[in-house]
Steps between C-alpha positions, in 0.01 A plus 500: 500500500874440395525664153731402216788720596760696307790383310775351711241431781288253307337188654705203404507144586841319552544200274499218755703264281807714578464378860433138477708304739557786743351472851476874566411796252587853532211687655485772221380239245233381737376861560459546121269190497316656803442820309379304189272291709352800678459685174312202343267489809392859438300387198316226688192572713571202730869426476629187661685532832879429487726492793825653401822362655734681742850579399798330656734799509512608125380151379188297470477132469492357159172302575327829604631654180361218267166509692444853424639467143267209420209688636527800279398329157192352678410842632562674166280250317206652696546843360340645205779704330237741361426620853866610568524874500765694310852572637552817700797720561809528267413176323169640411664834384722292284213300342312813408806636330563166316134496375520849350837429352372178344208700344749728341711214359209318372366819326847547339494147358129526381593844320757298297236239384605234750282277728628480855297307760534448880694196591577270804443654836355821360238312309423294804464815710264671237268188495511403869549845681415753242859640529826397661527162689536667851853390543628552133720790410558509116319490163503211264393559132558286188471481126506221248839454341464725187368780711772452763773544253349819379434623849882442584576753227225751610613497867880506429449804259283681745705444821862456610633141470724320751737277317470158684742293308773519754273502806507206740300430813794609702527855357130557386394697814801727459425566134139567561586751775734679271219537247263637767767761600568600136150519392287567815124486435552415144402162346767273383467157331689202640502156333502265805541128494135444437325818399532842347490716823413865524614701810429853594616662834800558709589166642375134504300568814351819373396445132218369282562197297329334203590154351434436138473130397472325170260213415619278215377233267560125520464222244195265466733218629596679813342341803493636860765256588721637230430853610595417849817337384575813314444692813749281687768577237442872540507464874839322491641796319331772702626385831875495399613809693835513331341595165439850383145611403645515135614147517163379638312690233717329228434159642134562523492634148679183383222287667232706324671457164588129523220336690266308284210599715532869478311631187674786317169604331158545658309188618195449706691372792608792724700490838763718674789529257860368551652739746179606665496462881181295493657257245798441732370516852118409470365158414241591224186296509385562135557688171299785388347549155470824312123512571578486872706806470350719223302713476625658826239615750528782759499434877532753792821510667536750789255733330657479157342323199791250395520240229471131590469175296158380374483188719642610835383182681700263275794747499532508888440128538781439241740684724370430859249209490236600758568876514216566750704327767757686706864392463708341776714828532189699575598869554855487369647744265704330232663769282799736512716215604742338265362174349788276557554646855138450585511130398830477682342634815231231492744217445841582357607135516226405249659725225835341570354153463313607174828614361690189596220285336541676174874434508440126604255450209766599246752263656245208494430579121876478447526172680215347297677613180800304614272182539511493881187430713326747724557382858180527701506470875189434704547641845307296750487482892206259537306241303219728385609417149265621227736510203551138415354523156717814427806337615433185299442713175819681549691178566366364155607825323816536322522862621474473875682330786280500809607403854398538862651706783385406853545777748414537866208720589613827654325592825515372869155342473505355153864374495514121444702241673777313314260204469224708353750645247615156398143386455454787247821397318365142487166616367671626185757233470210243501378671187841472322554870514853658523503659845765681693511615860568865558463491869773427757470306824416672822334796326818659383515739205355355186686397189484771231262418205746642243733211568263292301500736209132533439376719224147511641383443862139391560384566850235270653386764765561863579588459869751315723781589259854532641664839455763374258219337287267795473423684179743782565790249505393247244408763239875589474568166323164361381147577394242452763144347465212395725232253447260526802460177701122577534233691322478811709163622641656754743537865440715627225689716728616193689569287202642737245658807649791387704864539421514158375224529240600836378865410451431170310578464128182298435205452724289231348127526590167320428279747298420841392295570813801460714721700261268799506463489877864451574619763241288781674677451831868394392760768522632383162143524365493121425770518226645164586159322510451213241151329475570130437264299732586290776717179448329285766165549329633303193414190698142570425538510127253244351355436854136387528342407837467113522219300655772270630666754732551427862253788611740623776402799714802704565558723794794740441557747778738800443802580726434875565386480855614796722645824389567471123414729208270229342298385799300263278523223768170402678647210695389643835133418430512273188788262616321352791164480332633330183671225703182453703274482186742261328511262799111494489506408131746230426308396187650801324844457350689774666830654406685722759726737294639753744729775384867368550583768764170495682621259772813712565303826495226382749790413751708819430180725550401303811168414368578143587761313686716227320299237690167657379614530140632132490163381650307699236699348220483161636121521517491580129738215425236251638213626277675641195776499240752761627697662228744807533697455183523743204341272227118531591334546167438131483317518816297797366391297207387205712303720732138621504536804720757732670482667838764760535621847595818468294508769236737308265273207457190709400592534121701182484185300614269671251562278195374199705148649461425405856364729775716669756394589857709815561576560867515878533674724761366856561850622567639336176701703249248580208513297178625659188289540187580140381429355856147683496420341172618138600313504822179669388325157458661315788310446823630741759461430876596742778417288814422153619127510452544598135765239462278231639217594263722484194650176603151344510387640166823491286693201660225282626232595254704537194333836403679760296256769400784739356662239283380657172611845582840363627567312174417810313747697699760228453472535121535877527816496716703279262693344767614205298773586248832363374685724732838325480503516123409876532798562727739330272353693210547817679862411564559397143355826373744706738801303394412468124477127509302350214216273621 
């Protein structure tokens, strides 16, 4: 068994997002993943077999790296965290010392009439492991606000205090080491950015540590959304590395005093206080009430009886959601590194973008005060246009000036011809929309977006973006936002944790299910996520199935044949059979709706020759309506069934209330939580025999035994909202525009 090892030798996973776009990855990062994978396998009686890649010199291929990286969460999901043994070696020695030290600090506070309780990872470890989380290395305790203020006085009177007013992240390590040398093996108190921290030892690597946090009160009017906005304000302050700790504390105190949502007196709405690490860096799921905290109960922690809140389940769910699941950074020590440095290591560019956005928002507010409109650019490189209603609402508004920027898709396989690009321009011109070309002939370097002076740039998709048009470049002069061009059913890691998604100013998503799932895996903890709905679904507002519909049966094959991450496509076996079945049943009104790049992909992957593809498409032309355009919802409304392996259509088709025969591939990327809900009452088929049976019962026999359950699921998902209005409301709130 590979144990959780000592400090400095901990198992750790490399954040893959730092390596997107590279063909080769340093072998040392791959070896870390191998250790994590093997460590996880030790807890499984029958671990899956995995073929590790061979190194090329001191590198491995990026493809091999991603394959192993994506395999780890699926493996970890099989592990019961309660079965993981405690740490060993120096890390375990440190944990034992920390537990004894915490018991002494808690006893001191209780002697002074205060009510401390275990918090965050320590509370989680007590409930889930009966002690430390095997890879944790410090103690977290908390008090409600009035007790916390008294605790500060008790601790500062009892122990030496390090004045943190002039400390910055740059000199903090040096100042702490000076205190260890001046007061070896004596406790000293340090007011960090987010906690009251107690140290005792001879150095950062050889000490015990206890963090003391405050839980504050919030007004009755304060909603979770208000609380999260308050957290974003604190985050914006905490990440500014040029500020001293004293300046940060002053700014946070000002927020606490001036915010209408922070109660100065006791209320029955309790959550991590302003300046608490959890309030800044965790996405709280709920508020606590006084009855959830008091009276305190006791719980065993490393053999010591320690105080914890009355309702530990609600408390841990408030912080972690499903706390019985292992995190994606399974086995990684997180402490004794500097807060900003740790975030910077994960993606330093995200912090730079966040600071640019704060400055840009101030500039936009000044612009609005001068009576100028906010210029909004919609960056597109195809005709998968899902924001027409949003664009039209902005055009009607007195506050916004929207326009379209057409760019060339970056990449050898995806790059368009000059004619294809002109067709995209024509698509928007026909809709009387201001459109500008930001590509040059013959695939030369693109025109800079900043020449068009946008205040906000809305991206239509996260890939195929030219280097000069990426978030890193555009964030220097504009806010960046993304409205997905489809409702995602694929894994959160694929859809939410890339550089693109983490560096956005706003990532507009469908619902709370996606927000919770994305936030758990995103490096920025989902702080830029905004739940608004999906603009394309506004087409269904007021929709009712009509008896006069055309009763089309739509066959929509996906493009992902060959080696892709998704592998949804089943064209190998479903494509020939569907054509054969359609030819035998001309009485059915068929619609052939292939993915726009399926034809090209079949040829590029050598599944078919150009002649074979043309012959297949021509055969459908003779018996069906063939449609490859972007505006397909009217076809959906006129249909009676959909046969597809396309992930994006699954939620978009649901409001028609019609059945879906879902073509499934055993090698496909797993659906996310939303995708599992959407497809629960669709009719999945895995081979030709199952497809044949469902075509006879669903298409020919007009049977739909799961319709009632599917409609109930549709109601619960709330797919149809006024998404465009919600986006504009979100922008107005940010810029202080009266609606």
